[in-house]
C-alpha positions as semicolon CSV with decimal commas, in nm:
position;residue;x (nm);y (nm);z (nm)
1;M;2,281;-6,914;18,602
2;A;2,035;-7,014;18,877
3;R;1,670;-6,958;18,800
4;P;1,533;-6,666;19,003
5;K;1,272;-6,718;19,272
6;Y;0,909;-6,714;19,172
7;K;0,756;-6,368;19,209
8;I;0,425;-6,349;19,393
9;N;0,163;-6,177;19,175
10;R;-0,205;-6,097;19,174
11;K;-0,291;-6,349;18,902
12;D;-0,160;-6,651;19,094
13;W;-0,241;-6,517;19,441
14;L;-0,505;-6,771;19,547
15;D;-0,319;-7,062;19,385
16;C;-0,007;-6,968;19,582
17;L;-0,206;-6,956;19,905
18;D;-0,359;-7,296;19,829
19;W;-0,011;-7,440;19,781
20;L;0,119;-7,285;20,102
21;S;-0,183;-7,401;20,302
22;Y;-0,132;-7,757;20,183
23;Q;0,243;-7,754;20,252
24;L;0,181;-7,633;20,605
25;T;-0,029;-7,946;20,675
26;L;0,260;-8,177;20,579
27;P;0,547;-8,285;20,808
28;K;0,816;-8,200;20,550
29;W;0,934;-7,876;20,711
30;L;0,908;-8,027;21,061
31;E;1,160;-8,286;20,949
32;Q;1,406;-8,011;20,855
33;P;1,497;-7,832;21,182
34;K;1,754;-7,612;21,001
35;H;1,505;-7,495;20,737
36;S;1,473;-7,116;20,719
37;I;1,097;-7,136;20,781
38;H;1,171;-7,200;21,148
39;D;1,321;-6,853;21,184
40;M;0,970;-6,710;21,176
41;G;0,793;-7,032;21,276
42;I;0,539;-7,246;21,096
43;P;0,244;-7,117;21,307
44;A;0,341;-6,757;21,220
45;L;0,346;-6,831;20,848
46;M;0,015;-7,013;20,883
47;D;-0,135;-6,700;21,043
48;C;-0,003;-6,491;20,752
49;V;-0,159;-6,724;20,495
50;N;-0,494;-6,717;20,676
51;Q;-0,489;-6,335;20,680
52;W;-0,385;-6,315;20,314
53;R;-0,672;-6,547;20,220
54;D;-0,918;-6,280;20,331
55;V;-0,796;-6,070;20,035
56;A;-0,941;-6,212;19,711
57;V;-0,776;-5,949;19,488
58;P;-0,449;-5,830;19,643
59;S;-0,275;-5,503;19,569
60;D;0,077;-5,487;19,432
61;E;0,188;-5,366;19,772
62;L;0,047;-5,675;19,944
63;C;0,216;-5,903;19,689
64;T;0,546;-5,727;19,757
65;A;0,500;-5,762;20,133
66;A;0,415;-6,131;20,099
67;Q;0,720;-6,179;19,876
68;K;0,951;-6,037;20,144
69;I;0,807;-6,270;20,408
70;L;0,830;-6,576;20,184
71;D;1,182;-6,489;20,067
72;N;1,292;-6,531;20,428
73;A;1,079;-6,841;20,493
74;L;1,117;-7,053;20,176
75;E;1,429;-7,207;20,027
76;S;1,525;-7,280;19,666
77;E;1,368;-7,626;19,671
78;D;1,039;-7,481;19,797
79;W;1,029;-7,215;19,525
80;A;1,097;-7,484;19,263
81;R;0,811;-7,697;19,394
82;L;0,581;-7,394;19,399
83;R;0,661;-7,310;19,035
84;K;0,604;-7,672;18,937
85;A;0,270;-7,687;19,119
86;L;0,147;-7,363;18,961
87;S;0,252;-7,479;18,614
88;A;0,065;-7,807;18,662
89;K;-0,248;-7,626;18,776
90;K;-0,238;-7,392;18,476
91;R;-0,193;-7,691;18,244
92;R;-0,494;-7,869;18,396
93;R;-0,707;-7,557;18,355
94;K;-0,600;-7,524;17,992
95;E;-0,686;-7,888;17,926
96;K;-1,023;-7,837;18,092
97;R;-1,099;-7,539;17,866
98;Y;-1,027;-7,751;17,559
99;D;-1,252;-8,029;17,687
100;T;-1,573;-7,847;17,597
101;S;-1,691;-8,025;17,279
102;P;-2,065;-8,102;17,292
103;I;-2,172;-8,462;17,364
104;N;-2,489;-8,608;17,219
105;I;-2,710;-8,799;17,463
106;T;-3,050;-8,963;17,428
107;L;-3,330;-8,862;17,665
108;T;-3,684;-8,985;17,701
109;P;-3,948;-8,717;17,635
110;E;-4,033;-8,717;18,005
111;A;-3,669;-8,666;18,107
112;H;-3,634;-8,382;17,856
113;K;-3,950;-8,218;17,988
114;V;-3,819;-8,238;18,346
115;L;-3,486;-8,083;18,246
116;I;-3,657;-7,798;18,063
117;E;-3,868;-7,728;18,371
118;F;-3,559;-7,747;18,591
119;K;-3,372;-7,504;18,363
120;E;-3,655;-7,251;18,379
121;L;-3,701;-7,280;18,753
122;I;-3,336;-7,204;18,834
123;G;-3,312;-6,933;18,568
124;E;-3,045;-7,082;18,341
125;D;-3,031;-7,027;17,964
126;T;-2,944;-7,382;17,862
127;I;-3,000;-7,734;17,990
128;S;-2,624;-7,783;18,012
129;S;-2,576;-7,478;18,236
130;A;-2,879;-7,583;18,443
131;I;-2,730;-7,926;18,505
132;I;-2,389;-7,782;18,593
133;E;-2,509;-7,501;18,819
134;G;-2,810;-7,682;18,961
135;L;-2,640;-8,009;19,049
136;R;-2,286;-7,896;19,132
137;E;-2,349;-7,841;19,504
138;S;-2,552;-8,161;19,545
139;I;-2,286;-8,367;19,370
140;S;-2,016;-8,208;19,583
141;K;-2,204;-8,293;19,903
142;L;-2,273;-8,649;19,789
143;S;-1,907;-8,694;19,697
144;A;-1,795;-8,561;20,035
145;N;-2,042;-8,784;20,222
146;N;-1,933;-9,088;20,023
147;A;-1,569;-9,010;20,097
148;V;-1,642;-8,988;20,470
149;E;-1,826;-9,321;20,467
150;R;-1,554;-9,487;20,259
151;T;-1,289;-9,357;20,501
152;K;-1,473;-9,508;20,798
153;Q;-1,515;-9,836;20,611
154;I;-1,146;-9,869;20,526
155;Q;-1,034;-9,763;20,875
156;Q;-1,257;-10,029;21,029
157;T;-1,112;-10,292;20,797
158;L;-0,752;-10,194;20,872
159;K;-0,810;-10,246;21,244
160;T;-0,825;-10,622;21,184
161;Y;-0,457;-10,641;21,078
162;R;-0,126;-10,636;21,264
163;A;0,092;-10,327;21,246
164;S;0,366;-10,514;21,059
165;E;0,115;-10,621;20,792
166;L;-0,009;-10,267;20,750
167;V;0,343;-10,125;20,714
168;Q;0,409;-10,387;20,445
169;L;0,083;-10,294;20,272
170;V;0,163;-9,921;20,265
171;G;0,517;-9,993;20,140
172;N;0,379;-10,203;19,854
173;Y;0,129;-9,931;19,770
174;L;0,398;-9,662;19,758
175;N;0,621;-9,874;19,535
176;R;0,334;-9,915;19,293
177;S;0,228;-9,551;19,311
178;D;0,562;-9,448;19,157
179;E;0,458;-9,632;18,841
180;R;0,115;-9,479;18,793
181;K;-0,087;-9,169;18,872
182;S;-0,176;-9,152;19,240
183;L;-0,183;-8,891;19,517
184;A;0,074;-9,073;19,736
185;N;0,298;-8,774;19,813
186;S;0,187;-8,709;20,171
187;C;0,168;-9,084;20,237
188;K;0,527;-9,121;20,116
189;I;0,647;-8,844;20,348
190;A;0,467;-9,005;20,643
191;F;0,622;-9,343;20,557
192;Q;0,971;-9,191;20,547
193;L;0,909;-9,027;20,884
194;F;0,799;-9,363;21,028
195;Q;1,117;-9,528;20,900
196;K;1,324;-9,264;21,080
197;R;1,112;-9,265;21,396
198;P;0,895;-9,579;21,422
199;D;0,661;-9,482;21,704
200;K;0,283;-9,483;21,751
201;T;0,238;-9,125;21,632
202;S;0,422;-9,176;21,303
203;F;0,249;-9,512;21,252
204;N;-0,095;-9,354;21,291
205;M;0,011;-9,080;21,049
206;I;0,095;-9,347;20,790
207;L;-0,250;-9,502;20,820
208;D;-0,427;-9,164;20,804
209;R;-0,239;-9,062;20,488
210;F;-0,284;-9,409;20,335
211;V;-0,661;-9,403;20,384
212;E;-0,677;-9,046;20,249
213;D;-0,486;-9,163;19,942
214;I;-0,719;-9,455;19,875
215;V;-1,032;-9,241;19,908
216;W;-0,885;-8,956;19,699
217;N;-0,773;-9,195;19,426
218;E;-1,115;-9,359;19,415
219;T;-1,311;-9,032;19,428
220;H;-1,109;-8,802;19,202
221;L;-0,876;-9,018;18,994
222;K;-1,118;-9,313;18,959
223;I;-0,839;-9,552;19,062
224;D;-0,928;-9,814;19,321
225;L;-0,695;-10,030;19,524
226;A;-0,771;-10,330;19,302
227;E;-0,580;-10,160;19,018
228;M;-0,259;-10,143;19,220
229;N;-0,001;-10,423;19,249
230;L;-0,184;-10,654;19,488
231;T;-0,065;-10,885;19,760
232;E;-0,287;-11,144;19,926
233;L;-0,333;-10,901;20,217
234;E;-0,445;-10,619;19,987
235;L;-0,694;-10,849;19,815
236;K;-0,840;-10,935;20,154
237;I;-0,875;-10,566;20,247
238;I;-1,059;-10,498;19,922
239;E;-1,284;-10,796;19,978
240;L;-1,374;-10,688;20,333
241;S;-1,408;-10,318;20,241
242;N;-1,660;-10,395;19,970
243;L;-1,890;-10,604;20,193
């Protein structure tokens, strides 16, 4: 018996919207002209998602209405991917909750004094909560700025290579990404699109997704290009990027 479609609910509302928003940025559905999503149109579904996002806590009636729209727009494969994505997110959250054991660190008296003062100034009960709440936004901004700079750096480096070399590089990267944890999904879709329609637009999409992958892997997964299966060309890109 086929597994029934996922049922939209209040608990997973925002996670579902996050998944839909991300899918709508990918070319997957554009490559499937007979997909049922085209009956209503991708822009129309995007408008729905944007409107739904304004509702942080939806009613049962809104969930039911959203379900009817998505039943007509999504196909079995899409529902399966949505269930898989939600399960993975729940698993990561569970693992994060378990990862709360205290860690002992050594501070100088001066550093401890500064942290105590910092804790009191921002009104937190503990040093740990002060560090988390007080530094979260700054760390997020620094991470975003670093990602922007790293993206520019890699893009500048890639300009020094021929298109054929870059296609080979991305292909090698995707082959290696199947063997270890890496973002890679959107890059793989762009690469497949390029193979079907090798024009300037699809080529530029490959490079955009490839650079996004590298920066994401470095920033969030702590995996740099040097850890992948390297060719002489890839080694040269790393060397130039790190200058």
